[in-house]
N, C-alpha and C positions, 0 to 999 in steps of 0.2 A: 445896703451900703450906698452911700451917696456916690453919684457918678464921678464927681471931681476927685473924691478921696480914692476911689477905685483906680481911676486913671493915673493919679500920682503914685499910687503903690505899684502899678504896672511899670511906670517910668523908672521907679526906683530899682526895680529888678534889673533893668538895663544898665543903670548907673553902677550897681554892684558888680555886674558881670564885666562892665568896662573897667572897673577898679581892678578886678582880678586880671584882666588882660594887661592893664598898665603895669601891675606889679610883676607879672610874668616877664614883661619886656625889661623891666628894671633888673629883675633877677638875672636874666640873660646878659645884660650889660655888665653886671658885676662878675658873672661867671666867665665871660670873655676876658675880663680884666684880671682874673686870677684871685679875686676876693671871694672865695667860696663861702665864707661865713656870711657875708653880706648877701650873697646869692641865696643861701638858705633862709635868711631872715625874710627876704622878699618872697620866696616860694611859700613860706608859711603865711605871709600876708595874702598871697594869691588864694590860698586855700580858705582862709577866713572870709574873704570877699565872696567866694562861691557859696560858702555856708550862709552868708547873709542873704544872698539872692534866693537861695532855697527856702530860707525862713519866710521871706516875703511871698514866695510862690505858695508855700504850704498855708500861710495865713489866708491868702485869697481863696484857695481851694476849700479850706475848712469853713469859710464863711459863704460858700456857694457862689463865689464870684469867678468870672472867667479870667484866666491868665492870658496875657497878650505879650508874646515875646517879639522884640524888634531887633534889627541888625545891630551888632556891636561895632562901634567905630574903631578903626585902627589907632593905636597910640601914636601921637604925632610929635612927641618930645624927642629932641636930639640932645644927648648929653655930652658935654665937652670935658667933664672931669668927674671924679668920684663923688664930689659934694653935690653936684647938680641933681641927681635923682633923689637925694634926701630932701632937698628943698621942694622939689616937685611933689614928693609924696605928702609933705605937710600941707602944701597948697591944695592938693587934691582932697585930703581928708577934711579940710575946712569947707571945701565945696560940697562934699557929701553931707557934712553936718548941716549946712544951710538947707540942703534939699530935704533932709529928714525933718528939720524944723518947719519947713513949709508944709509938709504933709501933716505934721502935728497940729499946726494952726488950722489947716483946712478941716481936720477931724474935730477940733474943738468948736469951730464955727458952726458945725452941723450937729454938735452934741453926740458925736460918735465916740463914746467913752471906751468902748471895747478896743477900737483902733488906737486911741490915746494910750490905753494901758499896754497894748502890744508895742507901741513905739517908745514907751519909757525905757525898755531894755536898750533900744538903739541909741537913745539920747545919752545914756550912761556909757555905752560902748564907744560912741564917737568921742566922748571926753577922753576915754582911755586911748583911742586911736591917735588923737591929736597929741596927747602927752607922749606917747611912745615915739611918734615921729619927731617931735621936738627934742626929746631926750637923745635920740639917735644923732640928730644934728649936733647937739652940744658935745656928745662923746666924740664924734668925728672931729669937731673943731679942736677939742683938747688933745687928741691923740694922733691925728693924721700927720702932723709935722714930724713925728718921731717914728721911724720904721718899726721899732720894737713895740711901740704903743699901738700902732695900726695893726701889727701882727696879733697882738693880744686882744684887741677889740674884735678883729675878724674871727679869732678863735672863740670868743665869747658868743658872738652872733651865730656861730655854727652849732651851738648847743640848743638853740630854740626849737621847740617841737610844736606841732599843730595839736590844739585841743579843741574839739568840736564844742560849739556853744550849748549851754544848757538853758533852754528857754521853752516853757510850756506854751503851746499854741492852742488858742481856742477858735 
């Protein structure tokens, strides 16, 4: 595997673990505010991000590459209201998408088609992640002004469950 591609994959592990840390922080924010459904939604997000990090780790190991873990930064967002974490999550997902796109391009540049194929799942996943974050913002904007609407949205988010990814790693 090309050194640049390997290094970018290792950096992505850190970004995925930071994502998990950020979503755990957001879940705690909502839990402290009494929106347990929102808390649940972001706890599921946190689990998904850890799954993503583990997929990158397993891919590197399956290809005989060394995994290099680095320190995870503390989330530095301070949220002033219940809408702010939603906006932050969409912004963060766009950042992760750009990062995965960079790895994809680096793999293409060196004709590492195995890594390109591996990353195809993440390209699709990031499209879903951005859409989910955007949909949640839209729902919040629609219902947050009405206490009953917010209650029902919170109840809907409480039903989300974690489903581990199904991705075959080579």
